[in-house]
N, C-alpha and C positions, 0 to 999 in steps of 0.2 A: 122146508129139505127135508131132501131124497136120503132113505135111510137104505145103507147098507149092513153086509151081512156079515161076520162075523170071519170069515175065508177071505172075505175084497178086503178088508183089513191086512189080515194074519202079510197077505198079498203083496202089504207097500213097505219098502226095503226103507223103514226110518231107520238112518243110524249115526253114529254121534262121528265126526270129525275134527283135527284141529286146524285153522288156517295157516297154512305157510307162507306165502306170498299174495298182495294187493297189485293191483294198478288199477290205475285211471283207464276206463272202457271211453276212451275220445272219439271213438264212432256210433256211437249210441245216439239214440234219438230223445232215451230220457236218461237224465246220467245216473252210469249203475258202476260199478266195477268189476272187474276182471279178478276174480282169487280161482286162486289155487288152496284143495282140502287134502288133507290126510285121511286115510279113511282105514288107516291101519291093513289090514288081510286084504279089505276089498280096492283098494291102487290109491294111486290121485289122481281126484277127479278135478277138472274147472267149471268153471260155474258166472253169469254174470249176472251180478244181484245188483236189484235199487236199491241198496243201503245208503247211499253217499248224506242223504238230509242227518243223521242221527251219527252217522260214525266215520270215524274216519281215516285211511288205509291204515297208518301205522295201530292207530288203538286197535286193527282187529287182526293185527298177524298175532297169533299164540292161542287167540280167543276157540275157544270149543263150542261147533252150532249143529243143529240136528239137521242131515240133508235127504230129502228121494234121490234113492240112488241106483232105482233100477226103471224110472225113467227112458224114452227112448232119447238117445238124443236131440237136441234142440240148438239149431241154425237161428243165432242171433248177428242179424248184419251176418261179417264177413267168421263172426267167433261161434264156436261151436260148444256149450253149453250141457257139460254132462250128466249134470246136477242140480235138484233144485233147494236151497239154502228155504229154512221156512223160517217163518217170522207171519204176527201181527200189526196189520192193518189201525193206524191210533184212525182218528176225528180226524186231526190234521194230513190224513193220508199217509203219512211218512211210518217205515217200518221199522216194527223193535225185532230183532234177533228173537230166537224162541232157542234160549240156550240150557244145559246142563246148569243145577249149582251147586255141585259139587262137578270135578274131572274122575272121567270116567277112560277106559280105554278105547281107543280111537277105533271104531265100528262097533261099538257095541250097540245091539239095537233098541230103540223104544220099542215099546211093549206092557 
């Protein structure tokens, strides 16, 4: 495992946001959703998220998630992903979202 400095960690903007909209990403090579997330003062950001195995689009709307909001935008097919929604890979390859266990203000920083 690579060691990083405390400054490296502080440079990562891990923020909480609430999912506003979810739609199937029909052009994706691996099943995914196009997700719109409200990060409060940091704005509404879009993400391509491969979380279709354990989550339905209806079940995601209103859920708070933790995202990395300061990555450079990434082109995923015809879609520009602006934020990385975080999660954990299970042994079966499915992703379990990293979420706060109590509601917090959108835009709050993980620290």
